[in-house]
N, C-alpha and C positions, 0 to 999 in steps of 0.2 A: 505494500500500500503506499502510496507517494507521501513524503513528509508532509507537503502543501495541503493535501486531503485531510491527514491526520490534524493538523493544526485548526483547519477549517471546520472541522467536525467537533472539536474539543471548543473551540469558540463558540459556534452556534449552540453547542449543548448547555452551557454554563450562561450563556446571555439568550432569554427568551426573544422570540422573534416580534418585534414591535408591531407588526400588521395585526397580529392575534391577540394582543393586549384587550382590547376592546372586548372582544368576544369572550376571553378568559375570564375578566371581570365579570361580565354579564352572567357567565356560568358560576362561578363562585358565590356571587350575590343572590340571584333568582332560586337556583334550583336547592339548595338547602330550606328554603322557605317554602318553596312548592311540596318539599318533602313533609315539612310539618302539616300542610294543608291536608296533603295525602293520607297523613296518620291521623287526622282529626276526621277526616271523612269515613275512614274505615271504622273509627271508633264510634261514629254516629250510626252506624248500622249496628254494631253491637247494642248500643242504648236501645235503638227501636226494637231489636228483638227482645230487650228485657222490658219493653213498653215503657220506655222513658223517653220523655220528649229532647232530642239532642238540642233543639233550638234553646229552650229553658235551661238546659244542663251547661251548655256553653256560656249563655247570658250569665249564668251565676257564676260561672268560672270568671269571666272578663268583670262582672263586677266585685268579685270577692278581690281579683288581684290588682284593679286600676281604677274601681269604680268609688273610691274613699281616699280621705288621707291615712286613715289606717293601713287599708290593704295596699295603697301604693308605697308606703313606707316600709312595710312588711317585705314587699316585693324587691325592694331596694335593698333592704338587709341581706335577703337571700342573694342577691345579684353580687354582692360585694365578693364574698368569698369565691364565688364561680369566675367573676371577672380576674381576680388574681391568678386562680389556678389556670384560667384559659389562657392567659397570658404566657406561663409557664409551658404549656403544651405549645403553644403557636411556636415560642423559641425552639422547643425540640422538634417539631415537625419540620419546621425550615431548615434543620440539619439533619434530616431523613431519620429521626430516631422517634420513639414514642415514650411517652411519659405515664406510665399506668400506676405510677406511686403516690400519686397526688395524696390519698388516703392517709397513707403512713407518714409522708412530709409534713401533714396538717398536724397529725399527732405530735411527732417530734416537735414541730414548732411551737405549738401550744404547752407542751411540757416544758420547753426550755424557758418562755416568756411567762409562765406561772412561777417557776423556779426564781427568775430573776426578780419579780415583783414580791414575793413572798419573802425572800431573803434581803431584800434592801426597802422595806417599807416607806422608811424615814425620807427617802429621797425625793426631792420635789418631782412634780409632775413634769415639768421642762425637761428634766433629765431622765426620769424613771420610765415614761413613756417610749421615748425613742430607743433607750436602751433594752428595754424588753422586745420591741419590733426586730431592734437588730440581732439581738440573740435569736430570736424566732428564727428569723431570714438565716443566720449562721447554721442553725441545728437543722433547717429543712435543706439547706443546701448540703451540708454534709451527707444527708440522707439520700439526696440524689446524685451526690459524687460517687458513693460506691457502686451504683450499677454502671454510671459512667465510666468508672476506672475498668471494673469487669469487661466492659463492652469494648473500650480501646484496647485494653493490654491481653484479654484472653477471649476476644469474640464472643462473649456470652450474651446471649438474646436478652435484649432490656426489658422485654414485656415479662418474662419469667422473673428476672431478677425484682424488678420493681413490686410484681405481685408479692413474691414472697417475703420482701420486706415489708408490705403493708403488714401481713400476717404478724410479722415479728414486732413490729411497732404497736401493734394494738395488744398482744400479749404483754408488751412492756408497759403500756398504760395501764392495764388492768393490775398489774404487779404493784405498781406505784400507788394505785387509789384504793387498793385493798391493803396495803401496807406503809411506806415511807411518806405518801403523800396524802393520806387519808385526813380527812377533816378531824381534828382534834375535837370541837365539838360537836360532832355526831359520835365519836366514841365515847366522850362525857355522857351524851343523853341515851346512850346504848343504841341509836339507830343502825350505825355502823353504815351509813350509804357510801358508795363507791365514788365519790367526789373529793376534791381538794378543798381546802379552806379557802374563803371567800378572798379575793383580791383586795389590797388597800384602796381605798378611795382615789389616792394619788395617781394610780395606774389604769382606773376608768377613762375610756374614750368619751368623750362628751356627746349629749344627747341633742341630735340636730331639732327635732320636733317634740315638744311636752308630751308625754304620756305615750311615747311610742319607741321601739327599740332601735330606730335610725339613728346611727352612731358618726362620728368623724371619720371613721376607717373609710367610709365611702369617697371621700376626698383623697385619702391614701391611694385607692384602688384606681382610680381616674387619673392620679397623677402618674401611675406605674405606666398606665395605659399610653401615655403619651412619651414616658420615657423610653418604653420597649420599643415604640415606632422608631424613636431616634436612634437607639441603640441598632436596629436592624436596619434602618434604611440610610442613617448617616454616618456612620462609623464603620472603620475599617474592619474590626472583627465580626461586625453585623454583616458586611459583605461577604466575609469568607464563610460564615454560618450558612447564608442563602445560597452561596455557589456550592457548598458540599450538599445541599438538600436539592440542588437542582441536577448534579452530576458530580459524583464522589471521586470515578475515576479521572474525568477532567480535571477537577480541582487539584487532585494529588500530582497530576500530570504538570499543573501550572505551579505547583509548590506549596499549596496550602496544606497543613497539617491537618488530615481528616479527623482521626482518631481524637487529637486533641480538641478540635470545635465540636465535636460530637458529646465527648466529656464535658466540656463548659457549656454547652445548652442544657444538658441534663442536671448540672450542677445549679445553673441559674433558675432553671424549672423547679427543683427542689425547694430552693429559696423562696420563690414567690408563692409556692402552696404552704411553706412555712410561717411567712408572714400571713398569709391567709387565716392559718391556724390560731396566731397569736392575737391577731385582729377579732377573731372571733370570741376568743375568751375575754379580751379587755373591753368589747365594746357590747356583746351581748349578754353571755352567760356571767362572765365575771368569775369564774372557776372552771378547772376543768371537771366534766363529768362524762358519763358514759353517754355515746351518740354524737359526740361533739361533731365529728365532721358531718353527719348527715348527707353523705354520699356525695359530697361535694367535689371531691378528688375523681370521681367518674363523670358526674354530670358536667364538670368543669371541660371535661374532652368534647362533648357534644356541643356546648356553648362556642368554644372555639372553631369546631366545624362549621357550625351556623355560621358564625363569624367569619367566616372565609379564611381563616388562620391569618387574619389581619388584626393587628392591635387595636385598630379604633372600631373595626367591625366587630370585636369581641364585645364592646360595651353595651350596643342596643341588643345583642344576642343573649347577654348575662341577663339584662333587666327581663327580656322575653320569659327566659328559662326561669328566672326567679318570680315572675307572675304566674307561670305555669304551676310550679311547685305551691304556692299561696293558693290559686284559685282553684287548684284540685280539690284541695281539702275543703273549700267554700261548696264547690260543686257536689262533692260527697254528703256534706249536710242537708244541702238544697233539695235534692232528687232522692236521697236515700239509696243510695247505690254502694254495693259492697266495696270494702278498702282494696281488695284484689283487682277490682276494675280500674280502679285510680292507677294502679302500679301498671297494668296492662297498657293503659292509654300512653302514660309517660314512656315505656317500655317502646312502645311503637314509633312515637316520636323521635327516640334516639335510635331506634332500627333502622327509620327512614332518612334520618339525616346524615348517619354514617353511612348507609348504603349509596346515597346520592354524592357523599364526598368521594368514595372510593370510585364511582361512575365518573367524576368529575376528573378526578386523577388520572384515568384511564383515557379519557378524551384527549386531554391537554397532553399528556405522554405522547400518544398518537400523531397529533398535530406538530408536536416538536420533534419527533423523528422523522416525520416527513419533511419539515424543515431543514433539517440536518442532511438528509440524504440529496435533497434537490439543490442545495447552496452551491456545491461544486459543479454541477451542471448548469445552473445560472452563470456562474462566474464564467464558465468555458464559453457559453453562447455569446456573454459580452466580449 
């Protein structure tokens, strides 16, 4: 194979053809939302089979999620950890790796942040809150660094390693909440609840709306969405991560350290999930307790896919999924349908969004492959 052809092929593989940018943007933007509507349409058929009016059910869902200050604020509360996890997933996907370890990273971040707050309760809020967030980010980053290192050094599949680390983190949290970190007040009262002591007020995140759980962590998440966009599209490291995701072989040929960038992306993704965990503790629960993650580590993946794996696109996608989580509970109470059906509806949405993302990936890959093959021919004709 002539060297000129190889160079042209590698260059075209790393740099997406400009002509198809608009088409790719349309695919990544519209198709995931069509997947959501398709899932809701199928769910409507199921509701009809249960003799439930789907219009009434979905109206209750929308009303519960966005029809009041309370519902909207709760949707934004749910969207905050989803946004942070989704941003981490976005960085990992851009480097052609998958972070399925959000659950474990959330747990590690919440444990580290709680330890910091309980160990230094006399620090002023201006120091304690950033310190807790920093420690939580570092703990989550460490939990993401492990599968990244295994991937870079030993070619261990990151999906398997992150899932196993989720189980380890969960058992570690259960051990701490039933032993060293169990609430002393609960022990004195004889309740022995699996939860930590209440965090000092100096570590609490301010509530944005009175009598709601909406907290200042939302601003932190939105700020990181902008930072991640700048990182991926305005820095050299971000360019290298995106190049690795587009074509690892071409990136390696051009001198980019592919294993390092994949390890770095998983580490940053873990840090963002860890930050989500500590913010959830300081802003909502104000202590660690069982069920803290709320499935955010997995739902955040779908939010990232729905947001077209773009940091700014994940913002509305997270709000939408946060609204679905809140509205689903309202719908269940309004039309008296089984809780299992709610999980099935959310599962269908996950399935259709994930499937649409795979379909989009295959379509774009075929278009880029065709562009690579035709590029030398066009040059020869000119």
